[in-house]
N, C-alpha and C positions, 0 to 999 in steps of 0.2 A: 503494499500500500504506499510505501515511501518512494518517491520518485527522484531524490536527490542522489548525490554522489557518495553518501556516507558508506563507508565499509563497515558492515556489520557482522562480517564473518569470523573475525578474530576472537579468540577465546570460546568459541562455540563448537562443541562436538556432539552433534546429534545424527541420527540416521537420516538418510534421504526420505522425503515424502513419497509413498507409494499410493496406487490406487486404493488400497484398503484404508489409508490414513485420511482421505479426503471425505469431508462432510458436505452433502449437497447444500447449497445455498438456499435460504427461505426465498419465499416469493418477494419479500421486501428486504433487502439487505441492509438492514439498520440494527440498532440495539432493540432486542426483542422482536425483531421483525413485524414491526407495526405497519399497518396499512396508512396511506397518506393522510386520512381524516384524523389519525392519532399521532402522526409524526410530523406535521406541517410546520414549518420553521415559525411562522407568526403565531400560530394558535397553541404550540405546545408551551408548557411551563417549565420544561427541563431541557437543557442542552447537554449532549455527551461529545467530549472533546477528545479525540484519539491523539496521543503524544508518543509516538513510536521512536523512542530514544534510548541509545545505548552506547556509552563511551568509556565508563570508568569501572564497569563490572570487575570484581576481584576474584571471583571464584567460579561458579556456574554462569554461563552466559544464556542469551536467548530472549531477554526481556523486551527487546526491539518488536518481537512478535506477539506480545501480551495484548495489545489493544484489538487487533483483529481476531485473535483466539476468543477474547472476552465477547465480542459482538457476535461471533460465529455461534458460540455456546449459548449465548443468551436467547437465540432464536428457538432453542429447545426448552426454554423455561416456561411453565405454565403461568398465565397471567393472573389466575385466580389466586386470592390469598385468604387462606382459611382464617387467619387471625382477625380480618376485617370483612370477612364474607362478601368480597367484591373483587373486581379487576382494577386495580388502582391505576395502572398505565392508562387506561382508557379514560380516566377522569382528568387526569393533568396532561397527558401527552408528553412524548419524549422525541426529540428531533436530534438526530445523529449528525454532527458536523463532519466535514471532509478531515482526514488525518493530516496533521502538520507535517510539512516537508522541512525537516530540521538539519542544520549544519552539525558537522561531527564535533566541533569545538564546544566544549560544555558551557562556557560563559556566553558563547554567541547563541547556543541553544536556550539557555535559561532566558535570556532577553527576548527571543523570539516567542517562547511560551508565555512569558509575562504579557507581551503585547497582545497575543491572540486571546489570552484569558480575560484581559481586561476589556477587550471588545466585546466578548461574549457575556461577561458580568454586568457590563453597563446596561444590557438590556433588561436586568432584574429577573432574568431567568435564574434557575438554580443550575449551576454548572457543575458537571461531573467529568473529571479528568481521567483519562485512562493511559497508564504507562506500560510499558517503559520502566527504566530503572529509577530509583527515588530521587535522582537529581532534578527529574522534571518538577518535583514539587516546590524547589525554590522558585522557579519561574511561575508556577501556578499560583503559589501564596503571594507573590510579589504582584501578580495581576489583579487578584481579588482586591488586595489592599488599595492598588491604584484605582480601581473602579469604586471602591467603597470610601475612600478618602481618610481611613483611620485604620490602627492596627486591629487585628483579631486574636482570638485564642485559638491556638492550635492543639487539637486532640490527636493523638498519634497511636495508632494500634501497630505495634511492631515487636520484633524480637530483639532489635537493636536500638540503642538510644540515639545514634547518629549525631552525637554532639562533638566529634572530633573537629578541631580547627582546620587540619587537612589530612588527606589520606592519600598514601602513594603520590605525594607531591602535588596534589590537586585540592584547592579549597572547595571546588564544586563536585568532589566525589560524593557518591551515594551515601558515604559514611559521615557527610558533614551537614546534611540538609537542615536539621533542627538548629544547629549553630549558625548557620547562614540566615536563616529566618529571624533567629534572635538578635544577632549582630546588626542586621539591617532595620531593626525595629519594626519589622513586618508583623511580628507577633508579640503580644504583650506577655503571654506565657505559654509553656508547652507542657502539656498533660499527657504522659506517655503510660500505656497500659500493656502488659504482656512482654515486657522487657525481661531478657534472660542471657543476654551477651553484652558485656560492657568492658571498657578498658579503664585504666586508672585515671587518665586524663578526663574522660567523661564523668566519671563518679566524683572527681574533685570539682569539676565545673558545677555540677548539680548541687553539691553541698555548699558551694560559695553563693548560689543564686536560688536559695529555697523559695523566694517569692515568685520566680519566674519558671523554675523547672521542678516538676513533680513527677517522679517515676513510681509507678505500681509494677514491681516485679511480678512475673507470672504466678509464683506461690502466693502473693497477696491476693491476686485476682481469684485464684483457685479458693482461697480461704474465704472470700466474699466479704470483706471488710473496707472495700473501697468505695461503695456507692455513696454514702453520705458526704464525704469529703469531695469527691468528684462533683456531686450535684451543687454544693455550695460554692466551689470554685467557678462553676459555670453559670451560676445565677446571673441574669441581666447581660451575658456576653453574646458576642456575634462569634460563631465558631466555624473554622476550617477544619474538617475531619479528613486525615490522610490515613489510608489503610495500606500498610505494607502487607502482602499476603503471607510473609513469614512469621507474622504475629500469630496466625493460626497454627495449630499443631501440623506437622508434616503428614500425619494420618489423613488430614483434610485437603491440605495443599502441599503435595510433594515437590511440585513443579515450580521451584524458586531457587535463586542462586545460592543461598545459604540456608537450608533447612534445619532450624534448631529444634532439638526435641523439647518436650514438655510444654508445648504451645497451648494457646487458648483453644477451648472447645467451640464447637458451632454455637451451642447455647450460651456461653460466656460471651462470645463475640456479639451475638445479637443482643444480649442483655446490655452490653456496653453501648452498642449503637442506639438502641432504644431509650436509654437513659440520657445519653447526650442530646438526642433530639428532642425528648420531653423537657430538658433543662435549659436550653439555650435556642437561639436563633441560628439556623444553619445556613451559612453564606457560600458554602463550596464543599465539595468532596472529590478525593482523587483516590484511585487504587493503582497500586504499583507493585512491581517486581514479580509478577507472573511470567514465568519462563516456560511457555507451553513445550510438551514433549510430543513429537509425532504419535498418533495412534493411541495416546493415553490422554483421554480428554476430560477425566474425573475431575482434576483440579480446575480446568477452564470452566467446567459447568458450575462448580461449587462457588468460584469467584463471581461468576455471572448472577448466580442466585443471590448471593450475598449483596452484590450491588443493586439489584432490583429491591431487595428487602430495605436496604439503606435509604434509596430514593423514596420508597413508600413511607418510611418512618419520617424522613426529612419533611416531605410534602404534607404529611398528616399532622405532624406535631411541631416541627421546627422551622416553619415559614410564616412571615407576617401575613396578616389577612389581605386578600387582593384588593 
């Protein structure tokens, strides 16, 4: 889906696609496979923005293919939601924007994503970004703030804190996104859930800035004592939610660059997303770090279903009245 000259083949080792790997496209090739009356640009309340970018992956690769895999898998997701006894997407409408054609340079890609996100967010639609490696979130967050005119609270579902000042020589590494958003005053606070892999630098940074960084390690989420404090810190805030799929347990999403054990369960993840949407105004969501593996689409489908549920919660609980 990317038409630029970016070389996405380095650091990727996957078997070639074969006829058995191909999934037939839906009649309408967009997120959830929605017909025109429910995916029209003007009438839809939600924009999906594919951001196929990969440049700083440090272990497993393939995240550039994440957006397309999510969209393809989403076309197999049932629209009916048992929790709300309705087909939510038909009520609010979802328009899928063309995938961004991004440069290979991380800083330039961040700037391009920020510009595209700002344009999309200025329409007052709920913007959903599809990555791509987590670096895309720096541009996505900056674009949201550019459109809104003031900082936001970042809620981060992730296995990693991403608070390094730089990693492998790059300040725009996927391992630095929370730090870049904090340094640039894009976010007022970062609330992280599911963390289970950090370095000393990140722990020290969080301890020095307790008013701006709060980590709930995976075992704290498992124990269940996170809800009250999270709700209190979200009260009255505008929230940008970033979901790194490695925040979930690898039994649910194995197709990611660094699948850390003992991750969030499906129920825990939905519990977090629901509480966030009930406690604050959601101004944007992105989902990153899916590295699809040919012929094994369980992870793609799980991520697509999670995104549909997240959009539903955001539109039902976390958006201002029209």
